[in-house]
PLY file of the C-alpha trace (Angstrom):
ply
format ascii 1.0
element vertex 299
property float x
property float y
property float z
element edge 298
property int vertex1
property int vertex2
end_header
-12.52 23.94 -48.39
-9.38 24.15 -46.26
-5.77 25.16 -46.84
-2.96 22.80 -45.82
-0.63 23.63 -42.97
2.52 25.13 -44.48
0.71 26.72 -47.45
0.48 30.51 -47.57
-2.89 32.33 -47.86
-3.98 33.12 -51.41
-4.31 36.61 -52.89
-7.71 37.06 -51.24
-6.37 36.18 -47.79
-7.94 32.74 -47.61
-5.70 30.29 -45.79
-5.30 28.14 -42.72
-7.63 29.22 -39.92
-6.85 28.46 -36.24
-9.49 25.68 -35.81
-8.08 23.75 -38.78
-4.57 24.24 -37.43
-5.63 22.82 -34.05
-7.27 19.78 -35.68
-4.08 19.01 -37.58
-2.08 19.20 -34.34
-4.59 16.85 -32.70
-3.94 14.25 -35.40
-0.34 14.02 -34.17
-1.18 13.20 -30.53
-3.09 10.44 -28.75
-3.93 12.61 -25.75
-3.26 15.87 -23.97
-0.41 16.01 -21.47
3.18 17.00 -20.93
5.66 16.73 -23.80
8.76 17.75 -21.84
9.72 19.68 -18.71
7.05 21.43 -16.61
8.19 19.81 -13.36
6.33 21.18 -10.33
8.16 21.86 -7.05
7.40 23.64 -3.80
8.89 26.91 -2.67
9.61 28.76 0.56
6.40 30.76 0.06
2.85 29.72 -0.88
3.43 29.49 -4.63
4.43 26.47 -6.69
7.29 26.62 -9.16
6.72 25.26 -12.67
9.81 24.58 -14.81
9.99 25.46 -18.50
8.48 22.98 -20.89
5.87 22.08 -23.49
2.38 20.63 -23.08
-0.43 19.60 -25.39
-3.71 21.34 -24.46
-7.31 21.09 -25.63
-10.74 22.62 -25.09
-12.43 19.48 -26.40
-12.11 16.96 -29.22
-14.03 19.08 -31.71
-11.75 22.07 -31.07
-8.51 20.15 -31.64
-5.23 20.54 -29.74
-2.66 23.27 -29.15
1.03 22.90 -28.31
1.95 25.36 -25.55
5.42 26.42 -24.38
5.84 27.77 -20.83
9.14 29.52 -20.12
9.17 28.79 -16.40
7.80 30.65 -13.41
5.44 30.48 -10.47
1.74 29.95 -9.90
-0.39 32.35 -7.92
-0.23 31.89 -4.15
-2.39 29.27 -2.45
-3.68 29.23 1.11
-1.61 27.92 3.97
-2.29 24.37 5.10
-5.47 23.65 7.03
-4.78 23.43 10.79
-6.02 19.83 11.02
-6.10 18.09 7.64
-4.00 17.88 4.47
-5.33 18.83 1.04
-4.31 18.20 -2.56
-3.65 21.07 -4.97
-3.71 20.49 -8.74
-1.34 22.58 -10.86
-2.25 23.08 -14.51
-1.34 24.88 -17.73
-3.67 26.65 -20.15
-3.22 28.02 -23.68
-5.35 31.17 -23.56
-7.24 32.28 -26.66
-8.95 35.65 -26.98
-11.20 34.31 -29.73
-12.62 31.82 -27.23
-13.29 34.28 -24.43
-9.94 34.53 -22.63
-8.41 37.84 -21.61
-5.26 37.32 -23.71
-3.44 34.85 -25.95
-0.73 33.96 -23.42
0.22 30.58 -21.98
-0.53 30.56 -18.25
-0.13 28.22 -15.29
-2.53 28.05 -12.38
-3.48 25.98 -9.37
-6.79 24.64 -8.08
-6.90 24.06 -4.33
-8.43 20.90 -3.00
-10.62 20.47 0.08
-8.83 19.62 3.35
-9.68 16.12 4.53
-8.21 13.19 6.41
-8.26 11.44 3.02
-8.05 14.28 0.49
-8.73 13.88 -3.23
-7.20 15.87 -6.08
-9.51 18.50 -7.60
-10.18 18.45 -11.33
-8.53 21.01 -13.58
-10.66 23.79 -15.09
-12.05 23.24 -18.57
-9.42 23.60 -21.30
-6.47 23.12 -18.93
-3.83 20.39 -18.85
-2.86 18.86 -15.49
0.83 19.13 -14.66
0.92 17.63 -11.17
-1.09 17.15 -8.00
0.65 18.18 -4.76
-0.30 17.12 -1.24
-0.20 20.13 1.11
0.34 18.96 4.72
-1.82 20.19 7.56
-0.57 23.44 9.10
2.02 23.97 6.34
3.14 27.59 5.98
4.75 27.11 2.55
4.59 24.72 -0.39
8.11 23.52 0.35
6.75 20.59 2.35
4.17 19.66 -0.32
4.76 16.26 -1.96
3.81 14.88 -5.38
0.66 12.81 -5.74
0.50 10.31 -8.59
2.72 10.97 -11.64
2.87 13.32 -14.60
0.55 12.62 -17.52
2.54 12.66 -20.76
1.24 13.37 -24.25
1.88 10.37 -26.49
2.57 10.78 -30.22
-0.05 9.00 -32.30
0.82 5.34 -32.78
3.88 5.44 -30.50
4.94 2.33 -28.64
5.49 2.89 -24.91
7.80 -0.09 -24.49
7.95 -1.97 -21.18
5.39 -0.62 -18.71
6.23 -2.94 -15.82
8.70 -5.68 -14.85
8.11 -7.48 -11.56
10.48 -10.22 -10.42
10.39 -12.81 -7.64
14.10 -13.34 -7.02
14.11 -16.48 -4.88
13.87 -20.25 -4.86
10.54 -21.75 -3.73
9.55 -25.20 -2.63
6.71 -27.33 -3.98
3.35 -25.53 -4.00
0.95 -28.34 -4.87
-1.08 -28.25 -1.66
-2.95 -26.01 -1.24
-3.37 -24.43 -4.68
-2.04 -20.86 -4.69
-4.52 -18.76 -6.67
-3.86 -15.22 -5.42
-1.66 -12.95 -7.60
1.93 -12.65 -6.38
3.55 -10.52 -9.12
1.48 -7.32 -9.15
1.91 -3.80 -10.53
-0.38 -0.81 -11.10
0.09 1.75 -13.88
-1.89 4.32 -15.83
-2.72 4.01 -19.54
-2.69 7.39 -21.39
-5.03 6.00 -24.08
-6.69 2.69 -24.99
-3.70 0.38 -25.57
-2.77 -3.11 -26.76
-0.57 -4.96 -24.26
1.52 -8.11 -24.27
1.87 -9.91 -20.92
4.76 -12.35 -20.54
5.43 -14.58 -17.55
8.84 -16.29 -17.24
9.16 -19.10 -14.70
12.06 -21.47 -14.08
10.37 -24.54 -12.59
10.97 -28.24 -12.20
9.77 -31.23 -10.23
11.30 -31.30 -6.74
13.45 -34.39 -7.35
15.51 -35.86 -10.18
13.35 -38.95 -10.43
11.68 -38.54 -13.83
8.55 -36.91 -12.37
6.33 -34.68 -14.51
3.55 -32.25 -13.73
1.41 -29.35 -14.89
1.36 -25.84 -13.38
-1.34 -23.27 -14.14
-0.42 -19.62 -14.73
-3.29 -17.17 -14.31
-3.13 -13.59 -15.63
-5.29 -11.38 -13.40
-6.39 -7.95 -14.65
-8.03 -5.44 -12.30
-8.82 -8.21 -9.85
-10.45 -10.51 -12.41
-9.12 -13.63 -14.10
-8.25 -12.78 -17.70
-6.85 -16.06 -19.02
-4.91 -19.18 -17.95
-1.84 -20.78 -19.46
-0.30 -24.18 -18.61
3.32 -25.18 -17.97
4.23 -28.85 -18.40
7.27 -29.30 -16.18
9.68 -32.20 -15.68
12.57 -32.84 -13.33
14.82 -30.63 -15.51
15.41 -26.96 -14.62
13.79 -25.12 -17.56
12.63 -21.52 -17.97
9.12 -21.50 -19.42
7.46 -18.53 -21.15
3.70 -17.86 -21.03
2.16 -14.96 -22.96
-1.20 -13.34 -23.62
-2.37 -10.23 -25.44
-5.12 -7.91 -24.30
-6.60 -4.48 -24.83
-7.01 -2.08 -21.93
-8.93 1.18 -21.77
-7.43 4.52 -20.81
-6.87 4.96 -17.08
-5.31 3.09 -14.14
-5.06 -0.70 -14.16
-3.59 -3.44 -11.98
-2.09 -6.58 -13.51
-0.87 -9.63 -11.62
-0.03 -13.31 -12.02
-1.18 -16.28 -9.95
0.40 -19.71 -10.28
-0.44 -23.08 -8.75
0.20 -26.77 -9.26
-2.54 -28.52 -11.19
-1.13 -32.02 -11.64
1.93 -33.96 -10.53
4.32 -33.78 -7.57
4.35 -30.00 -7.21
6.87 -27.70 -8.84
9.81 -25.85 -7.35
11.16 -22.55 -8.76
14.82 -21.72 -9.28
16.61 -18.36 -9.10
20.18 -17.12 -9.27
23.53 -18.44 -10.42
24.03 -22.06 -9.47
27.19 -24.09 -8.92
27.48 -25.02 -12.59
27.39 -21.34 -13.63
23.88 -21.44 -15.13
21.55 -18.51 -14.35
17.87 -18.95 -13.52
15.18 -16.27 -13.52
12.87 -17.36 -10.69
9.52 -15.90 -11.77
9.13 -12.64 -13.73
6.15 -10.75 -15.16
6.76 -8.28 -18.02
4.03 -5.92 -19.26
4.82 -4.46 -22.67
2.88 -1.87 -24.65
2.21 -2.74 -28.28
0.65 0.50 -29.42
-2.62 2.35 -29.45
-5.84 0.34 -29.69
-7.55 1.66 -32.79
0 1
1 2
2 3
3 4
4 5
5 6
6 7
7 8
8 9
9 10
10 11
11 12
12 13
13 14
14 15
15 16
16 17
17 18
18 19
19 20
20 21
21 22
22 23
23 24
24 25
25 26
26 27
27 28
28 29
29 30
30 31
31 32
32 33
33 34
34 35
35 36
36 37
37 38
38 39
39 40
40 41
41 42
42 43
43 44
44 45
45 46
46 47
47 48
48 49
49 50
50 51
51 52
52 53
53 54
54 55
55 56
56 57
57 58
58 59
59 60
60 61
61 62
62 63
63 64
64 65
65 66
66 67
67 68
68 69
69 70
70 71
71 72
72 73
73 74
74 75
75 76
76 77
77 78
78 79
79 80
80 81
81 82
82 83
83 84
84 85
85 86
86 87
87 88
88 89
89 90
90 91
91 92
92 93
93 94
94 95
95 96
96 97
97 98
98 99
99 100
100 101
101 102
102 103
103 104
104 105
105 106
106 107
107 108
108 109
109 110
110 111
111 112
112 113
113 114
114 115
115 116
116 117
117 118
118 119
119 120
120 121
121 122
122 123
123 124
124 125
125 126
126 127
127 128
128 129
129 130
130 131
131 132
132 133
133 134
134 135
135 136
136 137
137 138
138 139
139 140
140 141
141 142
142 143
143 144
144 145
145 146
146 147
147 148
148 149
149 150
150 151
151 152
152 153
153 154
154 155
155 156
156 157
157 158
158 159
159 160
160 161
161 162
162 163
163 164
164 165
165 166
166 167
167 168
168 169
169 170
170 171
171 172
172 173
173 174
174 175
175 176
176 177
177 178
178 179
179 180
180 181
181 182
182 183
183 184
184 185
185 186
186 187
187 188
188 189
189 190
190 191
191 192
192 193
193 194
194 195
195 196
196 197
197 198
198 199
199 200
200 201
201 202
202 203
203 204
204 205
205 206
206 207
207 208
208 209
209 210
210 211
211 212
212 213
213 214
214 215
215 216
216 217
217 218
218 219
219 220
220 221
221 222
222 223
223 224
224 225
225 226
226 227
227 228
228 229
229 230
230 231
231 232
232 233
233 234
234 235
235 236
236 237
237 238
238 239
239 240
240 241
241 242
242 243
243 244
244 245
245 246
246 247
247 248
248 249
249 250
250 251
251 252
252 253
253 254
254 255
255 256
256 257
257 258
258 259
259 260
260 261
261 262
262 263
263 264
264 265
265 266
266 267
267 268
268 269
269 270
270 271
271 272
272 273
273 274
274 275
275 276
276 277
277 278
278 279
279 280
280 281
281 282
282 283
283 284
284 285
285 286
286 287
287 288
288 289
289 290
290 291
291 292
292 293
293 294
294 295
295 296
296 297
297 298
C-alpha cells in the first residue's frame, strides 16, 4: 500500500515515503540531466564555477529520480594542467541522502579529473551523480580559465515531450548535372545526441530539374544514411520544370550520438540540376535541405 503524493500521513503516521516519492518524480522525466541553469565556467584559480540551476538525479532506475536545486558556487580545486598533455575534467552534481550512506542531505557539485593524454577522454561521473559539463584543461594551465567545453550539456526531457527540429542542413547553391558518375556519398550531414530512444522524421527538400527546357525527364535517387549505413531510398521523378520535391522517412533511434546524412544521384535520364536562391522572376528555390525532426519518445 502507498500514499499518493500530496496526501498527508494518516493518524498513525503512515504516508508517502522517500522511495515512492522518487519513483513518482521519475515518471515525469525521460532521463536524468539538467533542467535549467548549471552552466560551468572556468575561473582565475583551479576551481570551476557552477551557476545556479536545477538537475534531475538518480542512483538507478529502481531508486527513482530526485530534482535537485543548486544555488551557485564553486567546485573543489583540481590540479594544474599536466606539463605535456591536456586532460578532460567532468563536473557533476549529486543529491546527497543520509539514508543511502552520504554524510548529509545537501546538494553538492564536484569534479572528476581525467587522465592527461595527447587525445584525452572524459572520465565518467561517480555513481548517483549527474554530469553537468566536461571541460578540456590545456597542458601547463595554471587555472581553469583557459579550460574549454567538451561536448554539450545533457538536458532532462519531460516524459513524452517533443524536441522539435534537431538539425537543419542546407546546400545553398546551384549545381550542374550529376548523372556521371553516380554520387553516393552523403553531402548533407549532421551529428547529434539523443537523450532517450526517439522517433524521428527525416525530410529532404530538393529543387531539381532537367538541365534544358526540352521536355526531358529523369529519376534521381535520394538515400538517407544513418550512422554510416544506408537506411532507405526515395525516388524523385524530375522534368524540365523547376520544382521543389519532398522526400521523407521515419525511423527510431536509440539513446546516444548519431550521424544522419543524405546522398543523391541520378538514376535515369539526362541528369538533374539543382536550383537555389531568388531568380529573375522573383521565385525562390531551396537548393537541397535536410531537416531532422523529433516526433517523441520511442515507447
